[in-house]
Structures are given as structure tokens and as C-alpha cells.
C-alpha positions as CSV (number, residue, x, y, z in Angstrom):
1,M,-35.7,3.8,60.1
2,V,-38.7,5.5,60.3
3,A,-37.3,8.8,59.9
4,L,-35.5,7.4,56.9
5,A,-38.5,6.2,55.8
6,D,-40.0,9.6,55.7
7,E,-36.8,10.9,53.8
8,V,-37.5,8.9,51.1
9,K,-40.3,10.4,49.0
10,L,-41.4,11.0,45.4
11,A,-40.0,14.4,43.4
12,Q,-42.3,16.1,41.2
13,D,-40.6,14.2,38.3
14,G,-42.0,10.8,39.6
15,R,-38.6,9.5,40.9
16,L,-37.6,8.7,44.5
17,R,-35.7,11.2,46.6
18,V,-33.4,9.4,48.6
19,P,-31.3,10.9,51.8
20,R,-27.6,10.3,51.6
21,L,-26.9,8.2,54.4
22,V,-29.6,5.7,52.2
23,T,-27.4,6.4,49.1
24,A,-24.2,5.5,50.7
25,T,-25.5,2.5,52.4
26,I,-26.2,1.4,48.8
27,L,-22.8,2.5,47.6
28,V,-20.8,0.5,50.3
29,A,-23.6,-2.5,49.9
30,I,-22.8,-2.4,46.0
31,A,-18.8,-2.4,46.7
32,I,-19.1,-5.0,48.9
33,V,-21.2,-7.6,46.4
34,L,-19.1,-6.4,43.8
35,G,-16.0,-6.9,45.7
36,Y,-16.9,-10.5,46.6
37,L,-18.5,-11.1,43.4
38,G,-14.5,-10.8,42.3
39,W,-13.1,-12.5,44.9
40,V,-14.8,-15.8,44.4
41,L,-15.4,-16.0,40.7
42,P,-11.9,-16.3,39.1
43,S,-10.2,-19.7,39.5
44,P,-6.6,-20.4,38.7
45,G,-5.9,-21.3,35.1
46,G,-9.6,-20.8,34.2
47,S,-11.3,-17.6,32.5
48,L,-10.6,-14.2,33.6
49,V,-12.8,-12.4,31.2
50,F,-15.9,-14.6,32.2
51,P,-15.8,-13.2,35.9
52,T,-14.7,-9.7,34.9
53,L,-17.9,-9.3,33.0
54,I,-20.3,-10.9,35.4
55,V,-18.9,-7.8,37.8
56,F,-18.6,-5.4,35.0
57,G,-22.3,-6.1,33.9
58,S,-23.8,-6.3,37.6
59,G,-22.1,-2.8,38.7
60,C,-23.6,-1.6,35.6
61,A,-27.2,-2.7,35.9
62,S,-27.1,-1.7,39.7
63,G,-26.2,1.7,38.4
64,I,-28.8,1.9,35.6
65,V,-31.7,0.8,37.8
66,Y,-30.4,3.4,40.9
67,W,-30.6,6.1,37.8
68,I,-33.8,5.0,36.5
69,I,-35.5,4.9,39.8
70,T,-33.9,8.0,41.5
71,G,-32.7,10.0,38.4
72,G,-29.4,10.6,40.7
73,R,-26.7,11.0,37.7
74,A,-23.7,11.6,40.6
75,T,-24.4,8.6,42.5
76,A,-24.9,6.8,39.3
77,V,-21.4,7.8,38.4
78,T,-20.1,6.8,41.6
79,V,-21.6,2.9,41.0
80,A,-19.7,3.3,37.3
81,A,-16.3,4.1,39.1
82,I,-17.2,1.5,41.9
83,T,-18.1,-1.2,38.8
84,V,-14.5,-0.5,37.1
85,T,-12.6,-0.8,40.1
86,A,-14.2,-3.9,41.0
87,S,-13.5,-5.3,37.0
88,V,-10.1,-4.4,37.5
89,W,-9.9,-6.2,41.1
90,T,-11.4,-9.2,39.5
91,F,-9.0,-9.2,36.5
92,A,-6.0,-8.5,37.5
93,Y,-5.7,-8.7,41.7
94,S,-8.1,-11.2,43.4
95,L,-6.4,-14.4,42.5
96,P,-3.0,-12.9,43.6
97,T,-4.2,-11.3,46.6
98,S,-6.1,-14.6,47.5
99,V,-1.9,-16.4,47.2
100,A,-0.2,-13.7,49.2
101,W,-3.3,-13.7,51.7
102,D,-2.1,-17.3,52.3
103,S,0.7,-17.2,54.8
104,S,1.3,-21.2,54.8
105,A,1.1,-21.5,50.9
106,T,5.0,-20.9,50.5
107,S,5.9,-22.6,53.3
108,Q,3.7,-25.7,52.4
109,A,5.5,-25.7,49.1
110,Q,9.3,-25.3,50.6
111,A,8.2,-28.5,52.8
112,A,7.1,-30.4,49.6
113,L,10.4,-30.1,48.3
114,L,12.2,-30.6,51.0
115,Q,9.9,-33.7,51.2
116,L,11.2,-35.0,47.8
117,S,14.5,-34.7,48.7
118,S,14.6,-37.4,50.7
119,S,12.1,-39.5,49.4
120,P,12.5,-43.0,48.1
121,R,13.8,-42.8,44.4
122,S,14.0,-45.2,41.3
123,H,17.5,-46.2,40.2
124,Y,16.8,-43.9,37.8
125,G,17.1,-40.9,40.4
126,I,13.3,-40.3,39.8
127,P,10.9,-39.9,42.8
128,L,8.6,-42.6,43.4
129,H,5.7,-40.7,44.4
130,P,6.0,-37.2,43.9
131,C,2.1,-36.3,44.0
132,S,-0.2,-36.5,46.8
133,T,-3.2,-35.4,47.7
134,K,-4.7,-33.6,50.1
135,L,-7.9,-33.8,51.7
136,I,-7.8,-30.9,54.0
137,G,-6.9,-27.2,53.9
138,R,-6.1,-25.2,50.9
139,V,-3.6,-23.3,49.0
140,G,-4.2,-19.9,48.1
141,P,-7.4,-19.6,46.0
142,I,-7.8,-23.7,45.8
143,N,-9.5,-25.4,48.6
144,A,-9.0,-29.1,49.4
145,P,-9.6,-31.8,47.7
146,Y,-6.1,-30.8,45.7
147,R,-3.5,-32.8,44.4
148,E,0.4,-31.5,45.1
149,C,3.1,-32.3,42.5
150,A,6.7,-31.5,43.4
151,V,9.5,-31.8,40.9
152,S,13.0,-31.1,41.6
153,T,16.0,-31.6,38.9
154,P,19.2,-29.7,38.5
155,E,17.4,-27.1,36.1
156,G,14.8,-26.4,38.6
157,H,12.2,-26.7,41.4
158,F,8.7,-26.4,41.5
159,V,5.6,-27.6,43.2
160,L,2.0,-28.2,41.1
161,F,-1.1,-27.6,43.0
162,T,-4.3,-28.6,41.1
163,V,-7.7,-29.2,42.2
164,A,-8.8,-33.0,42.3
165,G,-9.8,-34.3,38.9
166,Q,-8.4,-31.3,37.0
167,N,-4.9,-31.2,36.7
168,A,-4.9,-29.4,33.4
169,R,-4.9,-26.2,35.1
170,G,-3.7,-24.9,38.9
171,V,-1.3,-22.8,40.5
172,G,2.4,-23.4,41.1
173,Y,5.1,-22.6,43.2
174,T,8.6,-22.4,41.2
175,D,11.8,-21.1,40.6
176,R,12.0,-21.0,36.9
177,G,9.3,-19.0,36.2
178,A,6.9,-19.0,33.1
179,A,9.8,-21.9,31.7
180,T,8.3,-24.4,33.8
181,F,5.2,-24.4,31.9
182,L,6.2,-25.6,28.8
183,D,4.0,-25.8,25.5
184,E,1.0,-24.3,28.1
185,C,-0.5,-20.7,29.1
186,S,1.0,-19.5,32.9
187,R,0.3,-16.2,34.1
188,H,2.3,-14.6,37.6
189,L,0.3,-14.3,40.5
190,T,3.0,-12.9,42.7
191,G,6.8,-14.1,44.0
192,E,7.4,-17.2,42.8
193,W,3.7,-18.4,42.5
194,W,1.9,-18.5,39.0
195,M,-1.0,-19.9,37.5
196,F,-1.3,-22.5,34.4
197,T,-3.7,-23.8,32.3
198,R,-3.5,-26.1,28.8
199,S,-3.7,-24.2,25.5
200,T,-6.8,-24.7,23.9
201,S,-5.1,-26.1,20.7
202,G,-1.4,-27.0,21.7
203,T,-0.1,-24.0,19.5
204,G,-0.6,-20.7,21.7
205,D,-4.2,-20.4,21.9
206,C,-4.3,-18.6,25.4
207,P,-6.7,-17.5,27.1
208,I,-6.8,-13.5,27.8
209,G,-4.6,-12.6,30.2
210,Y,-2.5,-15.4,29.8
211,Q,1.1,-15.7,27.7
212,F,2.1,-18.8,25.7
213,N,5.2,-20.4,26.4
214,G,6.4,-23.0,23.9
215,G,8.9,-26.2,24.2
216,P,12.5,-26.0,23.3
């Protein structure tokens, strides 16, 4: 540490001269921080733009500050590349990865459908208790407490998971694709998993990155 401190000196132009090891450490730290922000900021059914802008702005600010202090253009360009990569990760891959890495999510959805098939039904054939609230655990990016609602009809089978108290958006496991979310906005995540949110106007005004599926 003393040796590294001795190597960090002022250049003739008044800017800091940073050794390569310190520069590499800074780049790794920036990548970790931006990747973490891209992991925790996006929410199912929420805006993808705002988290991406936060990650992008944080990365740009880091690169600009580093360039002002050290004058290292090559490192600033590397920070810019890290920022772009982290922004793409935030917008397109963070939530799908969260679902894919949850190895129990699909089995939990399938278990909910299996349980629904043997649950009590009304004289119209409708399950009496299709929804339940889970107080522990998680499903992909949704942590407990969350609400689980299973639906099984001749047209299709699906399970919706929403944050407790926020039923307008969440993730769904479905064999009907976007057709599950009539008059809503949806975005495919991975496999049979989708996320959804309500249209802001009910006529197709969806957040950027979502598609509207109008009813019949």
C-alpha cells in the first residue's frame, strides 16, 4: 500500500499519475457497482428506462471524474465501455437472469397449477381459492411477501406473481405467451416467463420495452 501511494504522483500538468494496478482496481470497482445497480434497480412491471439512466449516468460521472483528475483518456474510454455494457445489462438482461437463476421458480409455478387442479371448485367449475399470499421465499426478482394466483382453463394455464399490495404488475408463468395479458403491457423474460404491467391509459400506452396486447 505504501509503494502504491508513492507511485500516485502529480504529473507536470497538475493531474494525478495513477499506477496500472490502482487503475485496474478502479475499473473493477466501477464494473461491480454498475452491475449491482443494474441488478437491484429494475423491478418486474416497472420502468426499465429509469434504472438504465441511473446506471448510465453513474458510469458517465465516474468516467468524467477520473478523466478530470488523471487525464487518462484510455481509462475513460474503458469506463465508457463498461457503462454501455452495464446499461444494456440493466435494460435487457437483469430481470430475465434473475428469473433464470431462480431454479425453484418454475417448479413452484407448476406446483401451483397442480394444486389448483385438485382444489375445491364452485358449481361453475371455478376454483374457490386460486390465490394465496406467500410470506417467505422469493420468485425471481419478487421477494416475499408476494401474491400467487393460478388459473387453469381449456385455453391455457398460468400463474401470476405480484408484490403484496401491488397487483397491477409482476411476473407470470404462462403457456399462452402475451395473450395471457389482455389489455395490458407485457415483456418476455425467459422460457414461459413474462412480466406485465397495466397500460397507463388502457389503450396501449406502455412503458418503453413493453408491448401492448389488446383484448378480443
